[in-house]
Backbone as CSV, one residue per row, in Angstrom:
resi,resn,N_x,N_y,N_z,CA_x,CA_y,CA_z,C_x,C_y,C_z
1,MET,101.251,74.721,46.025,99.941,75.145,45.579,99.896,76.650,45.449
2,THR,99.037,77.080,44.598,98.832,78.509,44.437,97.353,78.795,44.539
3,GLY,97.035,80.039,44.693,95.639,80.446,44.714,94.974,80.175,46.047
4,ILE,93.710,79.810,45.994,92.889,79.634,47.193,93.393,78.481,48.045
5,GLY,93.819,77.398,47.451,94.305,76.236,48.204,95.525,76.568,49.037
6,ALA,96.469,77.382,48.517,97.667,77.769,49.247,97.300,78.629,50.453
7,SER,96.356,79.514,50.262,95.914,80.369,51.360,95.296,79.521,52.472
8,HIS,94.538,78.515,52.079,93.917,77.629,53.072,94.984,76.852,53.836
9,ASP,96.021,76.384,53.129,97.113,75.659,53.791,97.848,76.558,54.776
10,ASP,98.088,77.817,54.416,98.751,78.761,55.313,97.898,79.005,56.554
11,ASP,96.612,79.199,56.340,95.696,79.407,57.463,95.675,78.186,58.370
12,SER,95.704,77.017,57.783,95.677,75.776,58.547,96.948,75.625,59.389
13,ARG,98.113,75.969,58.806,99.373,75.884,59.548,99.393,76.890,60.698
14,GLU,98.915,78.106,60.442,98.857,79.116,61.495,97.927,78.675,62.611
15,SER,96.806,78.091,62.244,95.848,77.605,63.233,96.454,76.470,64.053
16,ASP,97.162,75.555,63.391,97.814,74.453,64.098,98.874,74.977,65.068
17,ALA,99.656,75.958,64.623,100.689,76.542,65.487,100.054,77.231,66.687
18,ARG,98.969,77.964,66.444,98.264,78.656,67.520,97.699,77.648,68.521
19,ASN,97.111,76.571,68.015,96.556,75.533,68.891,97.657,74.852,69.682
20,SER,98.810,74.640,69.056,99.939,74.018,69.746,100.436,74.913,70.881
21,ARG,100.550,76.234,70.626,100.979,77.173,71.670,99.955,77.213,72.797
22,LEU,98.679,77.199,72.441,97.622,77.201,73.452,97.723,75.959,74.324
23,GLU,97.905,74.821,73.694,98.024,73.572,74.444,99.242,73.598,75.362
24,GLN,100.375,74.113,74.852,101.576,74.211,75.680,101.330,75.131,76.877
25,ASN,100.694,76.270,76.634,100.428,77.212,77.724,99.480,76.620,78.760
26,LEU,98.479,75.874,78.299,97.528,75.265,79.235,98.184,74.167,80.064
27,LYS,99.177,73.495,79.511,99.863,72.415,80.227,101.044,72.917,81.054
28,SER,101.418,74.166,80.857,102.576,74.718,81.542,102.268,74.962,83.018
29,ARG,103.118,74.445,83.866,102.956,74.638,85.309,103.053,76.121,85.661
30,SER,103.954,76.843,84.980,104.156,78.264,85.297,102.899,79.093,85.047
31,THR,102.092,78.709,84.076,100.842,79.421,83.807,99.923,79.341,85.022
32,TRP,99.793,78.160,85.585,98.879,77.955,86.708,99.452,78.502,88.013
33,VAL,100.765,78.451,88.168,101.387,79.052,89.349,101.171,80.560,89.326
34,ARG,101.330,81.159,88.140,101.091,82.607,88.027,99.644,82.938,88.365
35,LEU,98.698,82.118,87.920,97.295,82.355,88.247,97.093,82.344,89.762
36,LEU,97.721,81.411,90.455,97.605,81.366,91.916,98.204,82.616,92.555
37,TYR,99.376,83.038,92.057,99.978,84.273,92.572,99.088,85.475,92.289
38,MET,98.478,85.498,91.114,97.589,86.607,90.781,96.392,86.641,91.727
39,ALA,95.849,85.491,92.061,94.735,85.432,93.012,95.190,85.911,94.389
40,LEU,96.379,85.459,94.809,96.920,85.876,96.107,97.112,87.381,96.157
41,PHE,97.754,87.945,95.134,98.017,89.375,95.146,96.752,90.197,94.922
42,GLY,95.787,89.660,94.228,94.496,90.330,94.126,93.839,90.431,95.497
43,PHE,93.916,89.351,96.268,93.376,89.342,97.625,94.135,90.326,98.520
44,LEU,95.483,90.321,98.428,96.281,91.247,99.234,95.998,92.700,98.864
45,LEU,95.759,92.947,97.587,95.414,94.295,97.148,94.064,94.720,97.726
46,TRP,93.145,93.787,97.791,91.828,94.051,98.384,91.985,94.442,99.857
47,ILE,92.820,93.687,100.593,93.076,94.007,102.006,93.755,95.370,102.120
48,ALA,94.747,95.613,101.252,95.458,96.889,101.283,94.489,98.054,101.023
49,GLY,93.450,97.805,100.240,92.447,98.838,100.000,91.726,99.237,101.276
50,PHE,91.442,98.263,102.129,90.811,98.570,103.412,91.762,99.362,104.302
51,VAL,93.037,98.973,104.297,94.031,99.706,105.080,94.128,101.140,104.566
52,LEU,94.169,101.295,103.253,94.229,102.634,102.666,93.015,103.468,103.071
53,PHE,91.843,102.869,103.037,90.630,103.575,103.441,90.748,104.041,104.891
54,ALA,91.264,103.173,105.772,91.441,103.540,107.177,92.440,104.694,107.309
55,VAL,93.526,104.637,106.558,94.526,105.714,106.595,93.890,107.036,106.165
56,VAL,93.082,106.998,105.114,92.420,108.209,104.622,91.519,108.808,105.699
57,ILE,90.710,107.968,106.305,89.778,108.449,107.341,90.540,108.994,108.545
58,ILE,91.525,108.235,109.027,92.293,108.676,110.206,93.046,109.965,109.897
59,GLN,93.644,110.042,108.710,94.389,111.251,108.344,93.452,112.454,108.262
60,PHE,92.254,112.246,107.735,91.287,113.331,107.641,90.912,113.837,109.041
61,VAL,90.606,112.912,109.941,90.253,113.298,111.315,91.446,113.977,111.979
62,TRP,92.630,113.419,111.773,93.837,114.002,112.358,94.019,115.444,111.880
63,ARG,93.786,115.627,110.582,93.963,116.956,109.980,92.973,117.961,110.572
64,ILE,91.756,117.517,110.852,90.753,118.407,111.470,91.169,118.768,112.888
65,VAL,91.624,117.776,113.644,91.969,118.001,115.051,93.285,118.760,115.195
66,GLU,94.293,118.373,114.453,95.636,118.947,114.620,95.966,120.044,113.608
67,THR,95.156,120.243,112.615,95.362,121.221,111.531,96.619,120.967,110.703
68,LYS,97.229,119.809,110.855,98.332,119.406,109.979,98.281,117.889,109.843
69,SER,98.926,117.379,108.812,98.905,115.942,108.552,99.854,115.201,109.482
70,ASN,99.511,113.948,109.764,100.355,113.077,110.568,101.441,112.500,109.659
71,GLU,102.701,112.748,109.992,103.824,112.332,109.143,103.881,110.815,108.965
72,ARG,103.606,110.067,110.004,103.642,108.598,109.891,102.551,108.083,108.955
73,LEU,101.385,108.694,109.023,100.312,108.305,108.109,100.639,108.707,106.675
74,LEU,101.321,109.833,106.499,101.771,110.217,105.159,102.728,109.172,104.596
75,GLN,103.678,108.728,105.416,104.639,107.710,104.985,103.937,106.391,104.670
76,LEU,102.988,106.002,105.513,102.233,104.775,105.258,101.441,104.891,103.962
77,GLY,100.835,106.039,103.737,100.095,106.261,102.496,100.991,106.151,101.270
78,ARG,102.204,106.724,101.357,103.145,106.619,100.239,103.576,105.174,100.022
79,SER,103.820,104.452,101.107,104.199,103.036,100.989,103.073,102.219,100.366
80,LEU,101.847,102.474,100.784,100.702,101.771,100.202,100.568,102.076,98.718
81,ALA,100.809,103.321,98.343,100.738,103.697,96.924,101.772,102.911,96.119
82,ARG,102.962,102.775,96.647,104.007,102.002,95.952,103.626,100.530,95.891
83,TYR,103.054,100.013,96.971,102.637,98.609,96.975,101.543,98.369,95.935
84,PHE,100.561,99.279,95.880,99.508,99.174,94.864,100.137,99.132,93.477
85,GLU,101.095,100.020,93.238,101.751,100.054,91.925,102.449,98.729,91.620
86,GLU,103.201,98.194,92.582,103.916,96.936,92.365,102.943,95.796,92.057
87,VAL,101.871,95.711,92.822,100.903,94.629,92.617,100.205,94.786,91.275
88,ILE,99.800,95.978,90.945,99.099,96.200,89.679,100.019,95.919,88.495
89,ARG,101.289,96.291,88.616,102.241,95.976,87.537,102.345,94.463,87.351
90,PHE,102.347,93.701,88.447,102.407,92.245,88.335,101.108,91.690,87.747
91,LEU,99.980,92.159,88.251,98.692,91.643,87.789,98.443,91.925,86.310
92,THR,98.990,93.022,85.802,98.775,93.383,84.405,99.917,92.912,83.501
93,PHE,100.758,92.011,84.015,101.854,91.395,83.249,102.924,92.393,82.822
94,ASN,103.037,93.516,83.507,104.101,94.471,83.214,105.413,94.084,83.865
95,THR,105.383,93.126,84.788,106.589,92.616,85.424,106.340,91.173,85.852
96,GLU,107.410,90.423,85.933,107.336,89.057,86.448,107.801,89.005,87.900
97,GLU,108.299,90.126,88.418,108.785,90.177,89.793,107.594,90.187,90.750
98,LEU,107.613,89.249,91.666,106.514,89.146,92.627,106.648,90.215,93.703
99,PRO,105.570,90.921,93.997,105.609,91.962,95.036,105.772,91.362,96.438
100,PHE,105.861,92.246,97.430,105.876,91.850,98.838,104.679,90.946,99.091
101,PRO,104.775,89.882,99.781,105.853,89.402,100.627,106.712,88.309,99.986
102,ILE,106.650,88.106,98.677,107.359,86.995,98.041,108.777,87.389,97.635
103,ASP,108.919,88.235,96.623,110.241,88.578,96.084,110.793,89.903,96.586
104,ARG,109.961,90.727,97.142,110.395,92.079,97.497,110.099,92.386,98.950
105,ASP,110.829,93.373,99.468,110.534,93.907,100.800,109.370,94.871,100.683
106,TRP,108.806,95.224,101.842,107.741,96.218,101.844,108.291,97.499,101.236
107,PRO,107.555,98.116,100.319,108.077,99.316,99.648,108.229,100.483,100.611
108,GLY,109.290,101.249,100.394,109.518,102.449,101.196,108.551,103.531,100.793
109,SER,108.653,104.639,101.475,107.734,105.756,101.215,108.425,106.869,100.441
110,ASP,109.440,106.529,99.669,110.232,107.542,98.980,109.728,107.825,97.568
111,LEU,108.435,108.081,97.436,107.876,108.506,96.161,108.370,109.903,95.837
112,GLY,108.367,110.207,94.564,108.734,111.567,94.186,107.818,112.573,94.862
113,GLU,108.377,113.424,95.649,107.567,114.364,96.434,107.712,115.752,95.906
């Protein structure tokens, strides 16, 4: 066919292919497993946010009292920053590697300093 009818047939085939991919993705076990992991890591990120807040407050008080930063809290802060990065990369589909505690160890504190 040529003209308008051919364009309609092409659109129909593209729509059918898109619907087929959608159906496959909805039936795929890996899609739903990833959703569960995303929920888990979203929750862990939420908890890590509270830990980070505590580190910030404690480090601030420490800095007032001791006039210098606590090295262990600095290391924990760097580790938390790396963990946030790993989780966010997974949540935004930038990696398929699952963060701690599934596929990776707790991140070190060796950020570029």
